[in-house]
C-alpha positions as CSV (number, residue, x, y, z in Angstrom):
1,M,-1.1,3.8,13.7
2,N,2.5,4.4,13.0
3,K,5.3,1.9,12.4
4,G,6.2,1.7,16.1
5,E,2.6,1.0,17.1
6,L,2.4,-1.6,14.4
7,V,5.6,-3.3,15.6
8,D,4.1,-3.4,19.2
9,A,0.8,-4.9,17.9
10,V,2.7,-7.6,15.8
11,A,5.0,-8.4,18.7
12,E,2.0,-8.9,21.0
13,K,0.0,-11.0,18.5
14,A,2.9,-13.2,17.4
15,S,4.3,-13.5,21.0
16,V,7.8,-12.3,19.9
17,T,10.0,-9.5,21.1
18,K,9.6,-6.0,19.7
19,K,13.1,-6.2,18.2
20,Q,12.2,-9.4,16.3
21,A,8.8,-8.0,15.2
22,D,10.6,-4.8,13.9
23,A,13.2,-6.8,12.0
24,V,10.6,-9.0,10.3
25,L,8.3,-6.1,9.5
26,S,11.2,-4.0,8.1
27,A,12.4,-6.9,6.0
28,A,8.9,-7.6,4.7
29,L,8.3,-3.9,3.7
30,E,11.8,-3.8,2.1
31,A,11.1,-6.9,0.1
32,I,7.7,-5.5,-1.1
33,M,9.3,-2.2,-2.1
34,E,12.1,-4.0,-3.9
35,A,9.8,-6.3,-5.9
36,V,7.4,-3.5,-6.9
37,S,10.2,-1.2,-7.9
38,E,11.5,-4.0,-10.2
39,G,8.0,-4.2,-11.9
40,D,6.8,-7.3,-10.0
41,K,3.3,-7.5,-8.4
42,V,3.2,-8.6,-4.8
43,T,-0.1,-10.3,-3.8
44,L,-1.0,-11.1,-0.2
45,V,-4.2,-13.2,-0.4
46,G,-7.0,-11.6,1.6
47,F,-5.0,-8.5,2.3
48,G,-4.3,-7.0,-1.1
49,S,-1.8,-6.5,-3.8
50,F,1.0,-4.0,-4.5
51,E,2.2,-3.1,-8.0
52,S,3.6,-0.3,-10.0
53,R,1.4,1.5,-12.6
54,E,2.2,3.7,-15.5
55,R,0.8,7.2,-15.4
56,K,0.5,8.8,-18.8
57,A,1.9,12.2,-19.6
58,R,-0.8,14.9,-19.2
59,E,-1.3,18.6,-19.3
60,G,-1.6,20.4,-16.0
61,R,-1.7,23.9,-14.8
62,N,0.5,25.8,-12.4
63,P,-1.9,26.7,-9.5
64,K,-0.1,29.9,-8.8
65,T,0.0,31.4,-12.3
66,G,-2.6,29.3,-14.2
67,D,0.0,28.6,-17.0
68,K,-0.3,25.3,-18.8
69,M,2.5,22.8,-18.3
70,E,3.3,19.3,-19.4
71,I,3.4,16.7,-16.7
72,P,5.7,13.8,-17.8
73,A,4.8,10.1,-17.8
74,T,5.9,8.2,-14.7
75,R,5.6,5.0,-12.7
76,V,3.8,5.1,-9.4
77,P,3.3,2.5,-6.7
78,A,-0.3,1.3,-6.2
79,F,-2.2,-0.8,-3.6
80,S,-5.4,-2.6,-4.2
81,A,-7.2,-4.0,-1.1
82,G,-8.3,-7.6,-1.2
83,K,-11.9,-8.7,-0.6
84,L,-11.3,-9.8,3.0
85,F,-9.7,-6.5,3.8
86,K,-12.5,-4.5,2.2
87,D,-15.1,-6.6,4.1
88,R,-13.4,-5.9,7.4
89,V,-13.4,-2.2,6.7
90,A,-16.9,-2.0,5.3
91,P,-18.9,-5.2,6.0
92,P,-21.4,-6.0,3.2
93,K,-24.9,-5.0,4.1
94,T,-27.4,-7.8,4.4
95,P,-30.7,-7.2,2.7
96,P,-33.8,-6.7,5.0
97,Q,-36.0,-9.8,5.2
């Protein structure tokens, strides 16, 4: 599903126009990116949480030449799915009785 398809689905579920759904979705995504880039954690209960994580400097290899190289430390965006989301994707198995 791409953004256009998501906008269509949101418009249908919320009974709003596609233009309104696109504006709300774009604003929500922008707000999440802005908060995470400032170091805040965004938690949507049942869905998951967005945060930035520190990645330590490490040694890597150039795949073409095999030479060692230093990969610098950096911040990366991260998403952790919430329990409800995880259960929707992979429902917990019930033990046989």
